[in-house]
N, C-alpha and C positions, 0 to 999 in steps of 0.2 A: 398448842395451836399450830398450822405447819405454815408452814416458809413459801410451798405451793401455793401462786396465786388459780388455785380452780376455779374452774368454771361459777359452780354455785359456792364462792369461799363459807357459806354461813352451813354447807354439810355436811356432814361426817362423811368419806366412803371405806368401804374395806379396804385391804387392799390387799390386790393380786398378786399371787405370789407363783405362779404354774400355771401351765397350759395342758388339757387333754384331747385330744382328739376336739371336739364338737365342746368342747366344757372349759370351763375356766374355774381356776379355784384360789381359795383367799385365805390368808394369812390362819382362821379358822380353821382350816378345812374341810371347810364349809365347794359344795360343786353347782355352778350354776352353767345350766343349756343355752351358750352361743344364738338363741335363735333367729338374733337379728345379723350377725355374726360383730359384731359395733356394731357398725354405720353401715353396711353391706359391703367388709371389706375381709374377713377374715373367712375366702372362700372353704381354703381347707383345711379349715381346724387351726390349731394351738399349739403343734408338735407332729408339724408332719420333718422330719428329720432328712428328705434328700436338700431342701431347702435351706438346713442349717447349714447341711455340709458343703452346698456350694457355695452362700456365705462365708462358710469360715475360710475355703481356697478362694476366693477370688479377696479378702483381705489379709490375708497372707502372702497372695502374689502384690496386687496392686488395690491398699483401698481406695484413691481418689488419685484423677489428676481432673483441673481446670480444666473446661472445655473453650477458651481462650487455646490454652498450647496446646493437649493432644488429644486423641480419640482415643479408644480403648476396645478390644475387640470385642469383650461382652455386650458395647453398649449395640453398635454396628449387628451384629447375631441376632440382638435381639430386637431392634429395627425391620431386618428382615425378614423374622418372623413373623413381626403385625401385620407388613407391609404385607405379605403371601398369605393373607389369611383373610385380610382387610377388603372393603367391597370394591369395586371398580375406581379407577383412578386417583384412593388414595396412595401415593406412593413413594412419602415420606415422611418422619415421626420429628417431631420437636420432644426431644425429653427434660422433664420439669419434675416439681418433686411432690403435687400433689393436683387434686382435683383446682381446688380453685386458678392455683398459677396456671391450669392445662386452660380455663374460656379466659384467664387472661391474656394467652397468646394466643387463644384465636381471633380474638377481638383484636387486636395486635397486628396479626396478620393479616384480618380483613383490608383491617385501616390501609394500612404500609401498601397492600396490593393494588387498592387506587389514588395512593399521592403516586405507586409509582407508573400509572398507567394517566396519570396526570389529570385526574376526573375528584380534583378532590372536594369537592359539593357532597362527594357519597359522605356521609356522618352518620347516619342515623342509626340504629338499630333495635329493630321489632323481637318481641320475645312476649311469651303467653300468662296471665295471669294464676295467678297461683304454681307459679316456677319454681325450682333456688339452682342458682347453679355455682353458688361459692358467697364468702364470707369478706373477700377481697374487694377494695370499692370497684370498679367495671364490674364484675359476676355481682355484686348486692345491687346495680344501676340496674341490667336490666333482666334482674332476677322478678318474677310479680309475686312474692310474700312480703306484702304489705308491713305484715307486726316486725317482722326481721330490717324492711326498709326504713321505719317509720323514725326513726331516733335521724340516722346518718343522713334525711334528706337534704342539707345542706351540703354534704362533700360527693353528692352525686354526680353520673351524668346523666344530660338529658333520655332516658329511652321511652320506647311505647310499647303498650300492650294489646292481646286481643282475647279472644276468648277461649280456654285451653278447650283439647278435644275429651273430654271430663263426660262418656256416656248416663252414665248412671245421676248426672245433676243436669246436665247442657241438653241432649237428644231429649227432643219434642216426645210427644204424646204420638204414634201412628208416623215417624218420620225413620225414612228407613237408612240405615248406619251409610249408604253411599247418599245419601240425602242431605244426611247432618255433615259428613265428611266437605260435599262440594258447597254448603252456607258457610263450613270454617274456611275453606277457602276462601272462598267469597268474602268473607269481612279481612281478610289480609290484601286479598287484591283489593281493596278498598282504601286498606290505611297505607301501606308502597303508594297508592295514587294519590290521598288526601296530603301525604307529607308532601309528592313529588319524587315520580320513580326514577327519577338518577342521583334525587336526594341519600338512596335507601342501599347502606353499605348489607345488612345480612338478615336473618330471620335464627332465633336462636329460640331448639326448643330441646328440655330431655323426650329422647325417642321413649322411653316408657317414664311417667312422672311419680317422682322417688320421695325424700319423705314429706315435701309440704301440702303434698294432696292420697300421697297412702297408695305407691302400686298402680300408677293408671294407667292404661295401654292405650292407646291408639286404636280406634278403628278400623279396620284393611284396607281400607281405597286414602283413609286421610294421607300420608305422606306422599303417594304418587302426583294426589293434587296439588298437594302443599311443593312441590319438588316444580308442578309443572309452572306455579303462578311464579317462584322464586325465576326459574328459568326466563320466563316475558319476559318480566324489566332485571334481567340480570343481579338481581340478588343475590348473596351466598346464602346459603343452607346449613348451616350450624348444627350440627347435632351433638348434645350432651350424654354421655351415654359412662357418668364417671362412676352413679351408681348400677346403672343398668345392664354395662356392656360388661366385657371379659368374662363370658357362659351366665351369667348369674339369670338372665332368661331362660339358658336351655342352649341360644346363640355367641357364638365367640363375641365377634356386634349384633348388637339386639338388632341393629335397622335393616339386618339383614332377611328376617321375617316377615318386613314391610318391604322389599323386592327397593329399597333405595338407596341411592348412595348420596353423601351430603358431601360438602367442599370442602369442610374440615370437621372432626370430631375428635372429640374430648374424651378420657379413659384418663381412673386413675384404677382409685381403692381396688379391687379384686384384680388391679393389675400386678402388685405386688403382695395380693395374701397380706400384708398386716405385717407382710417380715421386714422390710425397708418399706421409708413413704416413697411411691413414686406414681407420677404422673405421664400425660405424653398427648399429645394434641397432634394428629394425623392428617393433615396435607396435599393435596390435591395439585396436581404437577405444575397446571397451568398455575395456581400461585409459586408455588415453588420456582418457575421459571422465570417467571416475571422476576422475580426480586432479585433472580442469578444474573439475569440478565439488564437487574438495572444497574441498581446500588450497587448489587453482591453483598447488602448485609441486611438483618434480620434486630434492624433498630431498639433491641428488648434481649434481656438475659437475668440468668438470677444463679448463686453460688455453687447450688449444690448438682444444675440439672446435669443428665447423664453420670449421674452417680454413680463409680463400677461397682459397689458393691449390690447398690437397690440394681442396679438392669441384672447381675447374674442372681438376685434374688428373682424378682421378674421374669428374664427366661430359662430359671427350673421350677415355675408356677407355671408356664407354659406345658411345658413338656410334659409335668404330671397329667396336671389335665389333657392334656392330649393321652397320655403311654397311657393312663387308666380308667380311659374312658368315660369320663365325669360328666360332658354335655348329656349323653346319651343317659346318669341316674339324673341329672337337671330337670329334665326333662318328665322324666316318671315319678320322682320321687316331690316336683313340685304341683304335679296332678294328682297325686295321694294327700297330698298337702290343703291345697282346693276342695278338694271332692268330702274330703271329712269334715274339713271345715263348714261343709256348706249342707249335709248332714247332720255338723253338732246344732247348725242354727237355724235347721229351716225353718222352724217352728215361734223360731225366740223374735221376740215382741222391739228388742232395740239395736238388730244388726242388722243393716241396711242392705250390706254389698260386701260380698269376698272378689275380691278380681286380682288379677296378674296374670304373671311369666313365668315360666320357673319356679327355679325360687327363689322368687320376689312376686310377692302378696301382700294384700292390701285390706282389713276387716275392719268398717266403715257403722261409726253406731249412734243413730239417732231414734229421738228422745217418739218418735209417735214412724212406723215402720210404712205403713201405710202414705203418710205424707211426707215423707221425710223429712220433717223437722229434725234438727239439731236439739243435742243437749244446751241444757245456759252452760254457756263459757264460763261463767264464775265457780259453777262444782268443781272444775278443772279435772273432768271425770280422767281424759287418756293420762294425767301423773297418777291420779289414785291405783289405772288398772298394771301403769308399770311398776309403782310399787307393790301392789299386791303381788306381781306374777315375780320379781327382784323375791320379794320374802320364800315365796316360794322353790326359789332354784332354776328361774326362767327370763333370760335376758329375749327384751322383744322392744323397740323403737315408736312408742306412739307419739302421737303430736296433734294438737289443739288451730284452730284454724285452718279446718280442711276445706270449710266452704267457700269462706269470703280472706281470713288474715285472722278470723277474729273466731267463729262461727265453726261446730263440727269437731269434729273426733274420731280418729282411728286409729293404729294399730299398724304397725307395719312389722314382718317376719321376712326374713331372707338370713336361713339357715346355711350355712356351711353345705357344699358341694358335692361331702363325702359319708352325706345323712342317710340311716339304712330308713327304712322301713321301721322297724322299733322306735328309731329316732322321733321319726314324723308324727305317730302315736303318741311318742312320750307328750311333745313338743304343744299339740291339740290338747292333752286330755289339763296342761297344766294351764294354756290360758283359759278354755273352759272356766278354770277354778276362779283363777286368776279374774277378769270378766262377772263373774256372779258375783264375787265378792267384794268387786267396785262400785257395783250400779245401784244406785242410791234406790230407797227403800218405795 
């Protein structure tokens, strides 16, 4: 029996001993294609020597200095680089150790801004159903994943939820994308007004929805209309790009494709590519200046924020992505992946939707393709697919509860940015075999 408290303590896990490009190797020598990047983390694969060397250099020079005493050159350089590429107005970077911490920082920054401005009544946060923003209590509270929230409801702050921009299930027959986006923006506006326009602090959304619904992209005008509603009532727009950001969609910041700049933006996962734990919250100058011109102190912090080795790893990851032209490869391989999946499943009775952006792709499974009725949740089809894929040397990220937190299933794919045309073909082939083996008779 393991003394490690694993996520699923009753399940025996293979021991990972090495990484080689897009593959992980276990102690028996078996290789697994990491077609999910773990959880959309390992964007450069598992053996990038440049990143490893950068970490070694920083560890030899200075592994750690607490940020209440020092800054470091590598943290300053990484922040400068992130800001230089960021959407307009995001001029400051608050480093953390992961995605949930980034969301917690964003929520607290939004609240502290209004405290500093004397608008103490602004306390409400609105997010979307079928969203996921992390597992710490604040992030879990605003998240819209009912299954994850339910056991901990007595511990969670009050939060409010509106409909997701989930075109496959929410867009009405005959409704144009613009009309769909307007209807959702109107719903947000009504929620703000019902709570009291001067009591809402922020609206929080994943730019492209990740684990809970499976790479659901917004329709094109959605975030422009949402931004306009937020501006109308002085509500901050917080975009969560913990999964979808840092090149995953073919853009360094996913919201660039939508032509929208948020007030706060959270990143993690692909920022450090799994070589070190790191995340960040990008902050508008308006928020920064209000706090520095007021109390002069952000009333928040964690021990390992701005960790020097983590910043060195993330900085080298950004250099590799730029110098190796990997965003172009993400776009090309992403188009290939979606095209091959759609071709593979063009007539399949149980594949309802193939969607996503870049190398961030979701495949939604249904019992009936015409009615979109999902499989019986008790069958746990997503778990069967994961097991069948893993047996075939393929790591994918399936999830149940796609539709409403209980019903519906999808498979999330987020392979490394270094994938070749042949790699994509292997991923599609192994996934097809796994799905066929997992589907009930």
